[in-house]
One Martini backbone bead per residue (centre of mass of N, CA, C, O) as a GRO file, in nm:
protein
   91
    1UNK     BB    1   2.211 -18.452  -6.003
    2UNK     BB    2   2.150 -18.298  -5.719
    3UNK     BB    3   2.235 -18.260  -5.393
    4UNK     BB    4   1.948 -18.279  -5.273
    5UNK     BB    5   1.873 -18.554  -5.397
    6UNK     BB    6   2.099 -18.720  -5.279
    7UNK     BB    7   2.040 -18.657  -4.981
    8UNK     BB    8   1.745 -18.756  -4.970
    9UNK     BB    9   1.807 -19.051  -5.049
   10UNK     BB   10   2.007 -19.106  -4.794
   11UNK     BB   11   1.732 -19.033  -4.591
   12UNK     BB   12   1.611 -19.314  -4.639
   13UNK     BB   13   1.416 -19.585  -4.581
   14UNK     BB   14   1.324 -19.875  -4.605
   15UNK     BB   15   1.029 -20.017  -4.685
   16UNK     BB   16   1.027 -20.250  -4.479
   17UNK     BB   17   1.090 -20.075  -4.231
   18UNK     BB   18   0.843 -19.886  -4.259
   19UNK     BB   19   0.630 -20.103  -4.225
   20UNK     BB   20   0.704 -20.186  -3.930
   21UNK     BB   21   0.651 -19.915  -3.809
   22UNK     BB   22   0.353 -19.896  -3.889
   23UNK     BB   23   0.269 -20.144  -3.721
   24UNK     BB   24   0.349 -20.038  -3.448
   25UNK     BB   25   0.145 -19.798  -3.465
   26UNK     BB   26  -0.120 -19.947  -3.518
   27UNK     BB   27  -0.066 -20.123  -3.225
   28UNK     BB   28   0.084 -19.965  -3.003
   29UNK     BB   29   0.373 -20.046  -2.953
   30UNK     BB   30   0.610 -20.164  -2.751
   31UNK     BB   31   0.945 -20.022  -2.775
   32UNK     BB   32   1.294 -20.067  -2.865
   33UNK     BB   33   1.542 -19.836  -2.942
   34UNK     BB   34   1.817 -19.814  -3.157
   35UNK     BB   35   2.054 -19.588  -3.209
   36UNK     BB   36   2.323 -19.478  -3.392
   37UNK     BB   37   2.446 -19.357  -3.114
   38UNK     BB   38   2.343 -19.597  -2.890
   39UNK     BB   39   2.086 -19.524  -2.798
   40UNK     BB   40   1.811 -19.604  -2.574
   41UNK     BB   41   1.449 -19.641  -2.638
   42UNK     BB   42   1.132 -19.629  -2.472
   43UNK     BB   43   0.801 -19.702  -2.620
   44UNK     BB   44   0.515 -19.588  -2.793
   45UNK     BB   45   0.395 -19.635  -3.095
   46UNK     BB   46   0.207 -19.385  -3.270
   47UNK     BB   47   0.356 -19.217  -3.524
   48UNK     BB   48   0.395 -19.069  -3.835
   49UNK     BB   49   0.612 -18.792  -3.920
   50UNK     BB   50   0.629 -18.478  -4.125
   51UNK     BB   51   0.916 -18.260  -4.081
   52UNK     BB   52   1.133 -18.066  -4.233
   53UNK     BB   53   1.212 -18.330  -4.426
   54UNK     BB   54   1.132 -18.537  -4.184
   55UNK     BB   55   1.095 -18.861  -4.078
   56UNK     BB   56   0.902 -18.973  -3.794
   57UNK     BB   57   0.875 -19.107  -3.475
   58UNK     BB   58   0.617 -19.119  -3.252
   59UNK     BB   59   0.702 -19.138  -2.903
   60UNK     BB   60   0.577 -19.272  -2.615
   61UNK     BB   61   0.662 -19.185  -2.308
   62UNK     BB   62   0.612 -19.163  -1.993
   63UNK     BB   63   0.629 -18.808  -1.995
   64UNK     BB   64   0.661 -18.817  -2.317
   65UNK     BB   65   0.756 -18.700  -2.638
   66UNK     BB   66   0.911 -18.833  -2.948
   67UNK     BB   67   1.111 -18.746  -3.226
   68UNK     BB   68   1.225 -18.998  -3.443
   69UNK     BB   69   1.430 -19.039  -3.682
   70UNK     BB   70   1.445 -19.294  -3.898
   71UNK     BB   71   1.761 -19.268  -3.970
   72UNK     BB   72   1.832 -19.322  -3.640
   73UNK     BB   73   1.746 -19.619  -3.668
   74UNK     BB   74   1.886 -19.941  -3.602
   75UNK     BB   75   1.660 -20.068  -3.400
   76UNK     BB   76   1.377 -20.292  -3.325
   77UNK     BB   77   1.182 -20.382  -3.026
   78UNK     BB   78   0.957 -20.589  -2.904
   79UNK     BB   79   0.809 -20.604  -2.570
   80UNK     BB   80   0.588 -20.787  -2.702
   81UNK     BB   81   0.431 -21.034  -2.804
   82UNK     BB   82   0.402 -21.103  -3.164
   83UNK     BB   83   0.319 -21.170  -3.517
   84UNK     BB   84   0.532 -20.957  -3.661
   85UNK     BB   85   0.778 -20.902  -3.447
   86UNK     BB   86   1.081 -20.854  -3.274
   87UNK     BB   87   1.372 -20.804  -3.419
   88UNK     BB   88   1.511 -20.514  -3.589
   89UNK     BB   89   1.741 -20.445  -3.855
   90UNK     BB   90   1.875 -20.150  -3.984
   91UNK     BB   91   2.053 -20.025  -4.273
   0.00000   0.00000   0.00000
């Protein structure tokens, strides 16, 4: 395989993690994300977008929107009780 294929493969998130992020978007859930950098961000999960070769979570924050690359998300916590998930740790 070429280097680009190897790099692209290492930049994918697990299917199960992707499914939970889609659930959060479907129900416009308020979530707290912990990023691999250690930063914590809160907002409403709005949509998954794919730009410039990177899949990102579109997160609506108080007065802004942010595109958070899925590979940068270490954990996601639902801020309201729901039947789908509480806190998820992504590998």
